[in-house]
N, C-alpha and C positions, 0 to 999 in steps of 0.2 A: 568538635574540631578543634578548640582551644586546648581540652584537656590532652587531646592525644598530643599536639604538638608539644605540650610542654612535660613529654614524659623524658626521663635522662637519654642521654646518649648513649648507644650502644658501645659496649666495652669490650666483650668477647672476641677470642683472635681467630678461631675458626667460623665456617661457614654456617655449619651445625648448630654451634652455640650460638653465634649471631641470632639466626631464627628462630632458635627457642626462646630468646632475651626478647627479641621484637614481639613473639605470639603472647607472651606473660605480660609484658607493658600494656598491650592491646587491650587484652582480655580484662586486666585490673583496672584499666579505663571503665570499659564498657558494664563491667559489674558495677561500679558506681554509679555511673551517667545513667544506663539504662539495664538496670538489673532484669534477669529473666521472670517473666510471669507468665502462668498458665494463663489461658483464656480459650474459652470455646469459640470456635468458628462457625457460625451459620453455613450451611451447605446451601449457598445460593450462586446461580449463575448471572456472569455480567452481560446485561439486557441493557445496554445505552439507548436502543430505540424507545424504551418503556418511559423515558425519562423526558420525553417532548412534554409540551405545555398541551399540545392535543391529546396524548395519552393520559397525562393528569387529570384533564377535565371530564373525561371518558371512565377513567378509573372512580373519580370521585361521584359522578353521575350514578353509576354502579353502584357503588357502596350505599348510596343513600337509597336508590332504591331497593337494595336489600334488606336495610333497618327499616325501613317501612314497612316492608311485606311481613318482616318476623316480627312487628309491633302489634300489626293488625290481624295478619292472617287470612286476609280478605284476597279472594281469588283475582280481583281487578288488579291488586299490588303484585301478587305475584306474574302475572301476565307484564305489568311494565316492568318488573325486575327482568324478567327474562327478556325482555326487547333491548334494554340497557345492557344486558349483559352479551349479546350478539353483536350491540353495536363495538363494546369494547374488543371482543373476541376479532372483528373484522378490521377493527382500528388497529390491532396490534399485529396481525396478521399485514396490514398495507404499510405499518411502520418499519417491520422488520425486512420488510422486502425493498423498501426506498433505502435503508439503510446499506444494505450491502449493495445494491444497485449502485449507489452513490460513490462507495469504495471502489468499486471494480470500474467505474466511470472514468475515475481520478486516476487510476493506477493501469490503464489499458495496456501503457508499455511496459510496465514493469511486472514482471514475470516471476519474480520471487513473492510479492504480494497477492497477486493472482492466485497462485499456489496455496498460499497459506489460506487465502480467503474459501476457496474452494476445499482443500482438505478440512477446514471449520465445519462446513457445510454439510459434506457428506461423511464425514468421520466422528464416530461417537468417542465421547473422552476416555481415557485408558481406566480400567478397573483392575484393581488388584484383587487375584482370587484368592478369599479367605485360606483355602488349604496352602497357599504359598507362604502364609505369614507363621513365620518360626524359623528359629536357628539351624534345627536341623536340617530344613528346606533348603536354606541358605549354603550349608555346607554342602548338598549334595549338588547343587547347581554348580560351586566351584570346582568340586572334584570332576564333576563332568566335562565341564569347559575345559581344563587342565588336560583330561583323557582325549580328548578330541583332539588338541592340536598334537599332541604326542602321538596318537594314532598317524594324523595325515604326515607328521614327519617320518615316520617310521616306515611310511609308505612311498615316500619318495626315494626314486632308486639311486641311490649313491655311486654310479658306474665312475669308475675311476679313469678310465681312459678318456670319456667325455667331458671328465672333470681338469686333466692334463690340457686336451684342448681348448677349452677356456680360458686357463691359465695363461696360454700361448698370446692371447689376445693382449694388444698394447692400447694403454690408454691416449687419446688422440689430443692430450693435451698437453702444453708444453712443460717439461721436466721441471722448468726452473720456475714455475707458479705454484706458489704455496702461501697458506695460510696459516702463521704461527701463533697469533694471540689474538684476543678480542678487543675492540677498541673501547674503552674506558667510557661508562655511560655516565652522563648528565642529568640532573632532575627535571630539566625539559623533555629530554629523551623520553624519559620514564613515565612523563605525564602523558606525552601524546601516544605512547604506547599501552598505556592502560586504557585511555579513552576508544582504541582501535578494537580491544577485545569485547564480545558479549559479555553481559554480566550472569553467566551460568552458573549459580552456586551449587555447591554439593556439600555431603555431611563432612568432608574433610576440612572446610574454610573455616578459618578462626572466626572473622565477620563475613556476614553476607555481601556477594560481589557487588552488588548495587549501592549498597552503603560505602562499601571500600571505594569505588570510582569517586564517589561525593566527597570523601575526606582523604583524596590522595595527595592533594598540598600539605597536607598535616604531618605526612608519614613518607614524603617523596625521600627526604633525606637517608632515613634508615634503608628505604627500598635501593637506593644508591649504592650503600653501604654494602648490604647484602649482596646484590650484583655484582660488585666489581670486587669482592673479596670470593666469590664462586669462580669469577674468571680469571683472577690472578692465581687462585690455588689450584685450578683446573679439575674443582669438584662440584658435584650437585649435591644439595641437602637431603639427608635420607629421607625425611619426610614428604620431600616433594616426588620422592618415585614409586609411591604408593598410591594405586587406582581402587576407585569405588566402583565394581562393576553392577549394573542393573540389569536383570534378564528381560529382553523385550517380546512379545509374541510375534512371530515374524509375519503371521494373518490373522485376524481377528477371528476366522472360521475354524482355526485349528486348535487341536484338542491340547486343553492350558495344563493337562496332568503329565502331557510327554515333554521331557527335557529337552530333547531334538528340536523340537518347535518355537525354542527360545535362539535369539542371538544375545550375546553380550554386550555391552553399552559401557563405555570407561568414561568414568568422570574423575579428572585431574583436580587438587587445589588451583585456585584461583591464580596463587603466588606462582607456581608452575608454570601457569599458563605464561605470566608476565615474564620469568625470563627467557622461557623457549620462544615467545615471541621477539625479543632483543636479539636472542641469537639466530633468528629467521630471518629477520630483516638482514643483519650482518652477513650471513652466509650466504643469502640470495643474491644480494650485491655483488659478491665476489663470484658466484656461479656465474651472473650474468657478464659482467665485466670481463670474465675470461671466458666467455662461452663455453662452458662445461655442460649445459642443460642439454639435453637430449632434444634436439629441434622439433622433433613428432611425438613428443609427449606434451598432453595438453591439462595433464592434470594437476591441479592444485596450483597452477603458475596465473600470475599476473596476467590478463589481457588474454587468456585461453580458456577454455568451457569446452563442456559437452558438445554446445551448438559450434564451435569452429571446427572439433575433429568430425564432426558428422558431414559438415561442409567442404570439408577438404576431401574425405573419402568419396564423397555422392558426388562431387564434382569432376575426380579425377576418373570414375567408373564412367559417368555422362561423355566424357571427352573421349573416352575411349570405344565407347558404343558408338559416338558420331564419326568416329574414323575407321567403321565397319569390322572392328573388333571384338572380342568376347573377353570379360572379363572373369577370374575366377577371385572368390573372395572366401577367406578363413578367418573365423571370430574365436580367437582364443582367450581364456578366462582362467585365473588361480583361484583356487580353493584355500579359503582362510589365508589369503595371501599377507596380509599384514602380520599376521600372528604366528606365522612359521617364519618370518626372515631370522635367518642365522646371524647372531650377534660377530661372532669371528671372522664371517666373511663381510660382512658390512663395514667392520672396521678395517680391514684391509682394502675396502675398495676406498672408503672415505681416504685413506692415505695414498693408493697408488692411483686411481683415478680423479680423484678430486683434487688432491693436493694438500689435505690437512695433517699439520705436525706440531710440535711444541705442546703449548699450553691447551690449543684448541682441541688438539687428539687426546689429550688428556682428559678433557671437560667430558668429549663425546664417550669415551670409554666408562667415566664415572658414570653419564647419563644412563647407561646402559646395564650396566651390572648393578646387582642386587635390587632390582625392582621385584616388586611384589604387588596382589591384588587380594582382595576380599569382597564377597558378593555380598550386596544390600538390597533387602527388600522391606520395603515399612521401616520399623525401626528395629528389625532384628539384622544382623551381620553374621557372616561366617568367619571362620579360621583363617588367617592370612595364608596364602600360597606361593611362592616364589614364581619370578616368568624367567624362566631359563632361554627364552627366544622371544622373536616378535617385538615389533614397534606399536606403543600403545595408539588405537585411533584415535579416542577422544584427544589427542595431544594436539599441539601447533607443529612440532618439529615431525611428527610420525610419517605424515606423506609425504614430506620432502626426504626425508632419509629413504623410504620406499622406491622414491623417483632415482635416486642416487644408488641404491640397490642392483636397481634394473639397468643401469648403464651398460654393460657388456651384453644385452638383450639388442639394442638400437646397434650397435655394432656388427655382431653377426648377421641382423637382416639386410643392414648397408653390403657386407661384403659378400653377399648373396643376392645383391641388386633385386630385392624385392622391395615395392614399395609396402609401406605400414604407416599406420597411426595407432598412437596408443594414449587410453586416458586409466591412469593410474595401472590397474592390474588387467585390463581389458585392452588388448590389442587387435587390430584388424589387418591381415597380411592381403594382399590382393595384387595381382600382376594381368596384363593383357598380353593376348596373343590372338594370332590369327585362326579362322576357325578349323583351318587342315594344319595347325603347326601345334604339335604334343611336345614341343622341346622344352619350354616353358613349364609346363606341368612337372617333367622331371626335375628343374632346377626348384619348383616349390618344395617337393618332397624332399629334397635333398638338405633344405632350408630348415623344414619341418623336423628331421631329424637331428640336426644340429641345434635347433631350439632346444 
């Protein structure tokens, strides 16, 4: 940490050069303090229940009985060894059972931890199929993912008349409400932001993210300089606009040789997530203060979740039922929603519907343009391909930008006087009617046509 803190002050002028200089300084220090060494890692599973005193004693008794039998080869010692082995296996089963029971009991009100424990117990670890470990296969995945998105976009009917109707919608925000520039960040803000992020390291990181969080106080001055330069110039470093995509099998029972059975999981540099988190916090504060969020959008918002969305819909339907009315519910879902976002339309909505201008608007334009990705499997990588559309799902800003992209949908539904609730790209439309009244059905059909 002291060695990193003693690196020269960054002197470059552009944000790209600043980031390159920072990476060189850190790499030079790491190469001296902790040079890369190749070690063979044993393939062992983490089993903390084995390390209890009782299990260690049972293991010692079992090993002792085994050595005795192997030295004498007597039948009586073999039987004693089998008895010790059964005791060890029984104890291991009970210790494992007790270990997970205690975790569940301590987190009975923590759904995230409970889900993680259940997934660990019921889901075997991911295994990379040997036939996928090649640069050629990585390129196949990269081309497939790109062609899939282009195919979906080409199938979206661009009806000019409907597009004009959409453009006639007027944003509900006050036109005088604008966000022209970002607030300059200080070391304290950066330290707090870094600690908020999960230490998810990818192959694009200069140093592991968990180590990054440990030494952040030693490099926080450089981070402030890079981030503030990015804000003041309205540019995002090119090296932070690259995503490493890992193919993930949708279900373990699917054929691993079929490309369509995989979904792309994007991984971004940790530095990119830091900058995005700072932008996310400032933009969210602006959106909340000016009430720009769609109030019926629950996706990726503080104090909102899938639970709150479901409670709202179910409660409304039950109230309608208690009133003797019938409810009609329609569930909408978008295919590859995040990946098919049109950058031109998104930038237009950020300006007209949200009120971004000046350096902030310039920064988001830089954020979206010249993005690229490559597929990474094991130690193999594909060639880089450009991303002409979409917002990266593995990013901090991606979900928020998608919510803003969908703002006109909420206004269409409100104008049609149809109840709705959304969670990201999932939207539920519903209305109530008397059993003998078919008028609301026509309203709903007209609303669907507009959507």
